[in-house]
C-alpha positions, -999 to +999 in steps of 0.1 A: +722+176+196+685+177+206+676+197+174+693+172+152+676+143+169+642+160+163+650+167+127+660+131+121+629+118+139+607+141+119+623+131+087+620+094+095+583+098+104+576+118+071+594+090+051+573+063+068+541+082+063+549+087+026+557+050+022+525+039+040+502+064+022+496+043-010+486+013+012+455+032+022+440+032-012+424-002-010+406+005+023+396+039+011+382+024-021+363-002+000+348+026+022+339+047-009+321+018-025+302+010+007+292+047+010+280+046-026+256+019-018+274-011-033+269-044-014+306-045-005+315-071+022+352-076+017+380-072-009+366-100-030+340-077-043+367-068-069+396-091-061+400-130-061+419-130-028+402-122+005+432-100+015+452-089-015+487-075-010+498-044-028+533-057-032+523-088-051+493-075-070+488-086-105+458-078-128+451-115-129+443-112-092+411-093-100+377-109-105+355-098-135+343-066-117+378-057-108+390-063-144+362-042-156+371-013-133+408-015-145+396-014-181+374+016-173+405+033-158+424+026-189+396+036-213+391+069-195+429+074-190+423+082-154+451+081-129+432+058-105+400+038-103+368+058-095+345+036-074+315+056-087+321+036-120+307+005-101+272+019-106+277+014-143+292-021-140+273-043-166+274-074-145+251-060-118+259-053-082 
C-alpha cells in the first residue's frame, strides 16, 4: 500500500512538472535577453500586455519586436525563438 501511494505521488508530481515546464519559457527568455545586454524591463519588450498568458496567446498580442522575432523563427525554421536574434532587430534596442 505504501509503495503504491509513492508511485501515484511520484507519477502525479512528474505529470505536474511536465505540464508546468512550458510555462518557464517566457521567464527564461526574459532572463536570456537581459543577460545578452538587452534593455529588458518587463514582458512588454516583446509583448503588448504587461503579463501575457500562454493559454490565451495570439501573435497579435506581440509588439513589433515580438512579431519580428516570430518572423525570424519562421524564416529560420527554428523550433523556438532565439533571444540572441534581438541583437539583429532592425528597430533598435
